N, C-alpha and C positions, 0 to 999 in steps of 0.2 A: 747618914751615909751618903757617901758619896756614890751615884748609881752607875753601872758599866753601861755605858752605850753599846748598843749590839748594832755592827754594821749591818746594813742591808744590803744582800749581794745586787750586783746589777741585773736589772730586769732583760729578759732575751727578747730580741726581735721577734714578733711574732712569726710565724710560719704561716706559708702561703695557704689559703684554704681552697681546696679543691671545688667545694660547695658555692663558694664566693665567685670562683672563676665561671663555674657553671650558669651561675645567674646572671651575670655579667653580659655574659655571648649568648645566652638565651634572649637580655633585653635588645642586644645589639642585632640579633636574627628579627626579633618582632618590630624592629624601628625600620628594618630594610624591607622586610616583607610589607608593611603599611606603608613605605614610600612607593614601593613597586605596585600595590596595589591601586595607590592613589594616580599615579602615573598613567596605570593600564584604564582607568575610569576617565581621567581627562581624555587619554586618547581617544578612547571610543565616544566620547562626547564631542571631541573636535572631527573624528571620521563621520558621524551621524550629522554634524552641522554641515561638514563639505559634499555629502552625499545631497543633503536636500537643498544644498546650495546649487549645486549641478544639476540635479533634476530639476528644478526652478528657471534656472539658466537654459536648460534643455527645452522646459514645456514654452518658454517667452522664444527662443529661436524657432520651435515647430510653427508657433502661433503666428510668427512674422513670415515664415514661409508660406502660410497658408494664405495668409492676409495680400502677401505678394502675390502667389498665383492667381487670388479673385480680382486682384488691381489690373494681371496683365488681360484677362479676360476682358474687363470692360474699357480699357483703354483702347480709343478708337487707333487703330492701326490696320492695314492691309499687308499681305505679304509673309514674310518670314517672320514674325514678331512674337517669338516664345510663346504663342499660346499651346503649339504640340505639347509643350514640356508643362505649362502650366495645366493643361487638360490630365494629364499623364497624372503628375503628382496630385492632384485633386483625388484625383481616382484611387490612388494608392493608400490615402488618407479618408477612404472610404464615404468620400463627399458626395451630394446629391447635386447633380448640377442641372437639374430640371429648369426649364425655363431661361436658359441662358441664351445670349444674343449674340452670335458672332457671324452675322449675317452679312453681306456684300453692302448693303443698304447702309447697315449701323456702323459698320466698320469704314468704310469709305465715302459714305455720304449717299445723299438719295440721288446724284449724277453720277456717280457709279455704276447703277443699278438699273438696265432697261426693266421697266415693268411689262411691256407689251412683250419681248422675247425673252425675258428672265437670261438676260447676258450680263456677265459683271465683267467690268471693265480690270478691274484691281482685285482679284480674289484674295480671301485670307485663307493661308496655306496651310493646310493641317494634314499634308500628306506621310504615310508611313507612322502614321500614330497607333499607338499600343493600346487601344480603346477597349479592351474585352471586359467584359461584367460592369461596363460604365452603366448609371442611371442619370438619363439625360432626356425624360420625355418632354414633350410640348416645348422644345429647344427649336430656335431659328439658327439654321445653317446654310440657309439659301445663299447660291452662288459661292461656298467655300469648294477649296479643293482639297478631297480625301484621298488621293490617288493611293492605293495599295496602301490605306488604311485597314485595320482588324477591329472590328466592334464585335466580335462573337459575344452570345449570351447577354447581350446588353437590353437594356430598355429604353426602348426609343419610340412609344405610343406618341402620336399626334406631333413627332419631329417633321419641321420642314427641312427638305433638301431639294427644293424648286429650283433649278439652273445650275446644281451642283454636279462638280466632277468626281464621280466615282468610280473612276476606270480601277479595275481589280480590286475593288473595297469588299472585302469580307463582311457578310452581315448571318451567318451560318448560328442558327437556333436564336436570331433575334426577334423581339416583340415588336413587331413595325404596326400595329394596328393603329390606321388612319394617318398613317406618317405618308408626307408629301414627296413626291420626285418629280413634279412635274418640268418637261423638258429638260431632265437631267441627263448627262452623260454617264449611263450605266453599263458602259462595254466591259465585258468579262465580270461584272460584278457576281458575287455568291450570294445567293440568298436560301443555301440549303436548309430546309428545315425550319426558316423562317416563319413568323406568322405575320401576312400580309394584309388579314381582314380588313375590308376597306380601305386598302390603302389606295394612293392615286398617283399613277403611272402616265397620266395624260401627255404627250409629245415626249415621251421619254425616249432615248436611244437605247436599245437592249440587246446588239449585238454580242453573242456569246456569252450572254447572263445567262445564270444557272439558277432553276428553280425547283430542284432537285425536293421534293416531299416537303415543298411549300404548304403554310396550312392559308386556306381563306382566298384560295387563287379566284374561284369564280363570285368574290365578292369584291374583288380590286376592278380600279378602272384602268383601262388601258386604251381609251379614246385617243387617236392619232400617234400611239407609240408604232416605233419602227425598228426595222434590224435591215441589214444587208442579207439578201437573201441567201448567200452563201455562208452565212453567219449566225446564222437564225438561233434564237436562245434555246435554252435546253428546258425541257419539260414544262414549255409555255404552248397553250393550243395555237399555234400559227395563225387562226382564223380571226384573232383576236388585235392583231396590231398588222402595220405595214410591213409590205416585204420590199425591199429596192434591190434593183439589178445593179451592181457595183462595173463601173466602167472606168477601167486606169487612164481611159485619155481624158476622161471626164472628173472622176471622183478623185480624192485621197482619204484613207480610209480612216484617217484621225480629222477631217473635218466634215462637218454635219452639212450635207446638201438640204435643198428645202425638202418638205415631206414629199414623197412620191406615192403615185398611186399604186394599187395592188397590181 
């Protein structure tokens, strides 16, 4: 017998399954989140590397600046040769400058410095220096010009200022034990509360200098130190120094005459 063929109805297209859609969207979100996470990680790594490179560059620049400052102090040169800025910068970096030599003879040569009179033909300029809290023990500043500089609270034990120009220079609260000021111009210098134990002021010009509450005055040397009689130093025993009578026809305030007799 011949069998009848039963027609198969056309298969309907599958309906959109919400679960399938949700699964695909979740997959897409995971991919986006992963890409975002990778991007953040890479960005963070790049940022940290950049920060490290910048810090290293800053450290190199700082090291170079410190080396340049030391080089400036060591370079033989008189006058305004950048030494004030070098000292100020090294001080901000808390560098100990004990033992530095920026003396007249060192910077200008022996012919620049008269060892008999302590006179400097061409001094190193350190005027108006902001040197408070500096550490500069046993340094040599013989013949230097530190007019109006401020060295308050500094440590200057055994430092040499022989023949130096220290007009209106401030030494408040400074440790000046065994420091040397022989034949220096200390007019109007301020030694308030300074420790001048065993300091040497031999032959120094002391008009209007202030020694209020200075420590160790009785141990300091004042042989040959002098001042104008009308401009005697403050809080210093007048018997310890020579006093000179000023004559405007013979003298000028800023020019030191030969040491006069009392």
